C-alpha positions, 0 to 999 in steps of 0.5 A, spaced: 532 775 308 534 774 315 538 780 318 545 781 323 543 780 330 547 782 336 554 778 336 559 779 343 564 774 341 571 774 346 577 774 342 583 778 342 585 783 346 591 789 347 597 788 350 598 792 355 603 797 352 610 797 355 613 803 359 620 801 360 623 805 354 620 811 357 622 810 364 629 809 361 628 815 357 627 820 363 634 824 365 632 822 371 641 822 374 641 829 375 634 829 379 637 825 384 644 829 384 641 835 386 639 833 393 646 834 396 644 842 395 639 842 400 644 837 405 648 842 405 646 846 412 646 840 416 653 839 413 656 845 415 652 845 422 656 838 424 663 842 422 661 849 426 659 843 432 666 840 431 669 847 432 666 849 438 668 843 443 675 844 441 676 850 442 679 857 438 684 852 434 678 847 433 673 853 431 679 855 426 680 848 424 673 847 422 671 854 420 677 852 414 673 845 413 667 848 412 669 853 407 672 847 404 666 843 404 662 849 401 666 849 395 665 842 394 658 843 394 658 849 390 662 845 385 657 840 385 651 844 384 656 846 377 656 839 376 649 838 376 647 844 371 652 843 367 649 834 366 643 837 366 645 843 360 649 837 357 644 832 356 639 837 354 645 838 349 646 831 347 639 830 346 636 834 341 630 835 336 632 831 330 630 838 326 630 844 331 626 850 328 629 857 329 626 861 334 622 866 330 622 863 323 615 860 323 617 853 320 613 850 316 610 842 318 614 836 314 610 831 312 611 824 314 607 817 312 602 814 317 606 808 320 598 804 323 592 805 319 585 802 322 578 801 319 571 797 321 566 793 317 559 792 318 556 785 320 555 782 313 549 781 310 546 774 310 541 770 308 540 763 304 543 766 298 548 771 301 555 771 300 560 776 303 567 778 300 572 782 303 577 785 299 583 789 302 589 793 298 595 797 300 598 801 294 605 802 292 609 807 296 614 812 295 617 812 302 622 810 306 617 806 311 619 797 310 616 792 314 609 791 318 603 787 316 596 787 314 590 783 317 582 783 318 580 779 324 573 778 326 571 783 332 572 779 338 572 782 346 577 782 350 579 776 354 576 779 359 571 784 359 568 788 364 560 787 365 557 792 361 548 793 361 545 794 354 539 797 352 535 791 349 536 783 350 541 779 345 541 772 343 547 769 347 553 768 344 557 761 343 564 762 348 569 763 345 577 761 347 581 767 347 587 767 342 594 765 343 597 772 345 590 775 347 592 777 354 589 773 358 593 770 364 600 766 362 599 767 354 605 769 350 605 777 348 603 778 341 607 783 337 601 789 336 604 790 329 604 783 327 598 779 324 594 775 330 594 768 328 586 767 328 586 773 322 581 771 317 585 775 311 592 777 311 595 782 305 601 779 303 605 787 300 603 792 298 601 793 289 596 786 291 590 785 293 587 780 298 581 777 298 576 772 301 569 771 304 566 774 311 564 771 317 558 766 315 551 765 319 546 771 322 550 772 328 556 773 324 560 779 327 563 785 324 571 786 322 576 789 324 582 791 320 589 793 321 596 795 317 603 797 320 609 799 317 610 799 309 602 796 309 599 802 312 600 809 307 593 808 303 590 801 307 583 800 304 578 794 305 571 794 301 566 789 304 561 786 298 555 782 298 550 779 293 544 777 295 540 773 290 532 771 294 527 776 294 526 779 301 533 783 300 535 782 293 541 786 291 549 788 290 550 791 296 558 794 298 561 799 302 568 802 304 570 800 310 572 806 314 575 808 321 572 808 327 570 814 330 565 819 334 560 821 329 557 819 323 552 822 318 546 818 313 541 821 309 537 817 305 534 812 310 527 809 311 522 806 315 516 806 309 513 799 309 517 795 305 523 798 307 528 794 313 533 798 314 538 798 320 544 801 323 551 796 324 555 798 330 561 795 331 567 795 337 574 793 336 575 797 341 579 794 349 573 799 352 565 799 352 562 805 347 555 809 348 552 811 343 546 815 341 542 815 335 538 821 332 533 820 327 531 826 323 524 826 319 519 831 315 517 833 322 524 834 325 527 831 330 523 824 332 524 822 340 525 816 342 529 813 349 530 807 346 535 811 341 539 813 346 544 810 350 545 804 347 552 800 349 556 796 344 561 792 348 568 792 347 569 786 341 561 786 339 557 787 333 549 790 334 544 791 329 539 795 331 532 796 327 531 803 324 523 801 326 523 800 332 526 807 333 519 811 330 512 811 331 510 809 324 512 810 318 517 815 316 519 815 308 525 820 308 531 819 314 536 823 316 542 819 321 546 821 326 550 816 330 553 820 336 558 816 340 558 819 347 564 815 350 569 811 346 569 809 339 565 805 334 565 803 326 557 805 323 555 802 317 547 803 315 544 798 310 537 799 306 533 794 303 527 796 298 523 789 298 525 787 291 526 793 288 534 793 292 538 794 297 545 797 299 550 800 304 547 807 305 555 810 306 556 815 311 556 822 308 561 828 310 560 832 316 554 837 314 557 843 309 554 848 305 556 845 299 555 837 297 559 834 291 555 826 289 559 823 284 557 816 280 550 817 277 550 812 271 548 814 264 542 809 265 538 812 272 531 810 271 529 814 278 533 818 283 530 821 290 534 826 294 534 827 301 536 833 305 537 835 312 538 841 314 541 843 322 536 846 327 539 853 327 536 855 319 533 853 314 536 851 307 535 854 300 539 850 295 541 850 288 540 843 284 545 842 279 548 836 275 556 836 272 555 834 265 560 832 259 561 839 259 560 843 265 555 844 271 548 846 269 541 846 272 536 839 271 529 842 268 524 842 273 528 840 279 533 847 280 532 848 288 530 845 294 528 849 300 529 845 307 526 847 314 531 848 320 532 841 323 528 838 318 528 833 312 526 834 305 526 830 299 524 830 292 524 825 287 527 827 281 526 822 276 531 819 270 535 826 271 541 824 267 538 823 261 542 817 258 548 821 260 553 820 266 553 825 272 555 828 278 550 831 283 552 838 287 548 842 292 550 849 294 546 855 297 542 859 292 544 866 296 552 865 297 550 869 304 546 864 306 550 858 307 547 853 311 550 847 312 547 841 311 547 832 309 544 830 303 544 823 299 542 821 293 538 814 292 539 810 284 535 806 281 538 802 275 532 798 270 532 791 266 528 791 260 524 785 264 522 791 269 527 789 275 531 794 279 536 795 284 539 801 288 544 804 290 546 810 295 550 816 294 552 821 299 556 827 299 564 826 298 571 829 300 575 830 293 580 824 291 586 829 293 592 826 292 590 819 292 584 815 293 583 807 292 577 802 292 579 795 293 574 790 289 575 790 282 573 785 277 573 784 270 568 787 266 565 789 272 567 796 274 567 803 272 570 810 274 566 816 274 570 822 275 567 830 275 572 835 276 568 840 281 572 846 279 578 847 274 580 842 269 584 837 271 589 831 270 588 824 273 592 818 273 588 811 274 592 805 275 589 798 276 593 793 280 596 786 279 590 781 280 590 778 287 592 771 283 596 774 278 597 780 273 601 786 270 598 793 273 596 798 268 596 805 268 591 811 264 591 818 264 584 822 264 583 829 262 577 832 265 573 838 263 572 844 268 565 842 271 565 835 267 564 828 268 567 823 265 565 815 265 571 810 264 571 803 264 576 800 268 582 799 265 584 792 267 591 789 269 594 784 264 594 777 265 588 778 270 587 773 276 583 774 281 580 781 282 584 787 282 584 795 286 583 801 283 587 807 284 586 814 282 591 820 283 590 828 282 596 828 276 593 837 275 587 841 276 582 839 280 579 838 285 576 831 282 570 827 286 570 820 283 566 814 285 566 807 282 560 803 280 561 795 281 555 791 276 554 783 277 548 782 273 544 776 276 537 773 274 536 778 269 537 783 275 542 789 274 545 789 281 550 794 282 553 798 287 557 805 288 562 807 292 566 814 293 573 814 293 576 819 298 583 821 299 586 815 303 591 820 307 596 816 307 600 821 310 600 827 316 603 834 318 609 833 323 610 840 326 617 842 328 619 843 335 624 849 338 629 846 343 628 849 349 633 846 354 629 850 360 624 845 360 627 840 364 628 845 370 620 847 370 
């Protein structure tokens, strides 16, 4: 199977932000009016001169005129101050906080959401689908748009050096509104004319194929207005050729400056690569840090990788290690700019999937989504250079947490990776896995990943990777679900909890369906996904925490093909559709500082 190559494609750039309104909002009038106050000296001097020229009488007249002028100047200064304070009073904050009361921040819906999807996995029999969805909102936002576009550079990108030669990309004309000279300015909140996919409205998913070809670029997705809160994009790939065989899926993530992955490898049969996508208007400089069982793997080729604006790069991990390394943790560090980063793993004909980005290093890592028919599992853990980590391994079964016999703990040396084969640890029951400190006084932050394999009766297998995940929180969504193919795994990592699961309308029609599920404290429940009545097309699943918890969740999509139990697992994470807005106190004096 061919893997994505470096891609640099010209495309739409971002129009310059208008500055007129911001300038108009400045109270510039009072500042200009205050200048006569500095001119009172020269005016008085001129009045005094006239008095001296005209003798005593002239002096008396001039003195009286100077007094009048001084009075006028004082009145003018008073008018200026009144105007300044008047402006401050007619433009108060919308909700001023009372001094000294420590008023709490308010909550507001997000108005713009953007995520980045990696280069699609392509092959002779590979096909990649993109699905976007926004849950129905409860806020007051209206209008807006949601769209997906191929990553594209600005019309005239700045020249940037790269660390390795790249295949030349075909020149692509800049679309209308790209920022090229003479092009009309495009509304940054409206879908561009060349969008690959648009979302019609909240509550209805939109789906379509990703770009095709071995050099296909990554994808940038944006939602504004009423489509921004909870906007989610899922990328799913089916590959049926022997090399790279499997179902690969991931939830696209926002561009960022740091990504952690655990469970990569450069073993003989593995083909693992990092996809770096830059949808920003400035170049990004990236360092890739690899950690194995002997610590940090030094390689100058992994540092200072430049990703040009609107371009994608695929970095094969085997080119960054000297010899095979069975288990790796990968840290992507962006020195300047921002990128979307994703790690794809393929193990010959044994299985393939995207390795999801982990939470930041933390003392406790919870990984939901172990199927009941797990044939084998391999746990990979990284500890920071500052300290060793001693961790308990626990499973969440139907009645709560317990330690699997023979695999109760794992020790990880500082700055290194440790791995352990857990075998068929679920014993035909669904589960979640938790790592926590063996000693609560010794809480070393770690990064963890878990490879899960499922096998068919004929011995054919597929693999998926799980990782440390945030709780569902108020609401979380996964977009690409298909009739009879989706299973939800819900784990209450704390108290007993109640969650609400909603299946959206289908992309081609259907009526949403909702179901509430009770979870015991520390327990895991597998739920065949509810499906909308009259389903036509794909649908989205939204999980909301009603009470208790916290709850972690994952969705397994199973699409058997050619007698292979193809599957992929995606964790559901809080969609952060709202933000905290701090209160501001009224201070008219700020205009005088």
